[in-house]
C-alpha positions as CSV (number, residue, x, y, z in Angstrom):
1,M,103.2,81.9,110.9
2,P,99.7,82.4,112.1
3,D,96.8,81.5,109.7
4,L,94.3,84.0,108.9
5,R,91.5,82.7,111.4
6,S,94.2,83.5,114.3
7,L,94.6,86.8,113.0
8,L,91.0,87.3,113.0
9,A,90.5,86.2,116.6
10,D,91.5,89.5,118.2
11,G,88.8,91.6,116.5
12,H,91.4,94.0,114.9
13,V,91.7,92.4,111.5
14,R,88.8,92.7,109.3
15,V,88.1,90.9,105.8
16,A,86.5,92.2,102.4
17,A,85.3,90.3,99.5
18,I,85.1,91.5,96.3
19,G,81.8,89.8,95.6
20,P,79.6,86.9,96.6
21,G,81.9,84.2,95.1
22,T,84.7,85.4,97.4
23,A,82.3,85.7,100.4
24,R,81.3,82.2,99.7
25,A,84.7,80.8,99.4
26,L,85.7,82.7,102.5
27,R,82.7,81.3,104.5
28,E,83.4,77.7,103.2
29,V,86.8,78.0,105.2
30,G,85.2,79.6,108.3
31,I,85.7,83.1,107.7
32,E,82.6,85.8,107.5
33,P,83.6,88.8,105.5
34,D,83.2,92.0,107.2
35,L,82.5,93.8,104.0
36,V,80.9,92.6,100.6
37,P,80.1,95.4,98.1
38,R,76.2,95.5,96.9
39,G,75.8,95.3,93.3
40,G,78.4,94.1,90.8
41,S,81.6,92.4,91.7
42,T,83.9,95.1,90.7
43,S,87.2,96.6,92.0
44,R,85.5,100.1,91.8
45,G,82.4,98.6,93.9
46,L,84.7,97.6,96.7
47,V,86.4,100.8,96.9
48,E,83.3,102.7,97.2
49,A,81.9,100.2,99.7
50,F,85.3,100.6,102.1
51,P,84.3,102.9,105.3
52,A,86.6,106.0,105.6
53,P,89.8,105.0,107.3
54,T,90.6,105.5,111.1
55,D,94.1,105.7,112.7
56,P,95.9,103.7,111.7
57,A,94.4,102.6,108.6
58,R,96.2,99.8,107.0
59,V,95.2,97.3,104.4
60,L,96.8,94.0,103.2
61,F,95.5,93.5,99.4
62,P,97.0,90.5,97.7
63,R,96.5,90.5,94.1
64,G,98.2,89.2,91.1
65,D,100.5,90.7,89.1
66,L,98.1,91.2,86.0
67,A,95.7,92.6,88.3
68,A,94.3,96.3,87.5
69,T,95.2,98.9,90.2
70,T,91.9,100.1,90.8
71,V,91.7,98.7,94.1
72,V,95.0,100.0,95.3
73,D,94.7,103.4,93.7
74,G,91.3,104.0,95.2
75,L,92.5,103.1,98.7
76,L,95.4,105.2,98.4
77,G,93.4,108.0,97.5
78,M,91.6,107.5,100.8
79,V,94.8,107.7,102.7
80,F,95.1,104.2,103.5
81,A,98.4,102.8,103.9
82,L,98.9,99.7,101.6
C-alpha cells in the first residue's frame, strides 16, 4: 500500500489541515498542506475555506467515531463525494 507522500507525488492529491497544529505535524513528516484555514481551528472554518469542487470531486476525510459531522455535512452540501 502506498504511503501519503507517494500519493501526493503525482500532484492530483491535495492535503488540508484543520489548523496550524495539524499543518505543523504534516510538515514535520515532509508534507506541505495545500489548505490551512485562517482564523480559528474549527471544522466550520475548514469547510468554509474549501474551494468549490471540480469534476471529479472526491475527499478522503479520516475522523474518529466521536467526531462531529460538521466537515462531512459541509462538504456533502458542496457536492463533494466522501
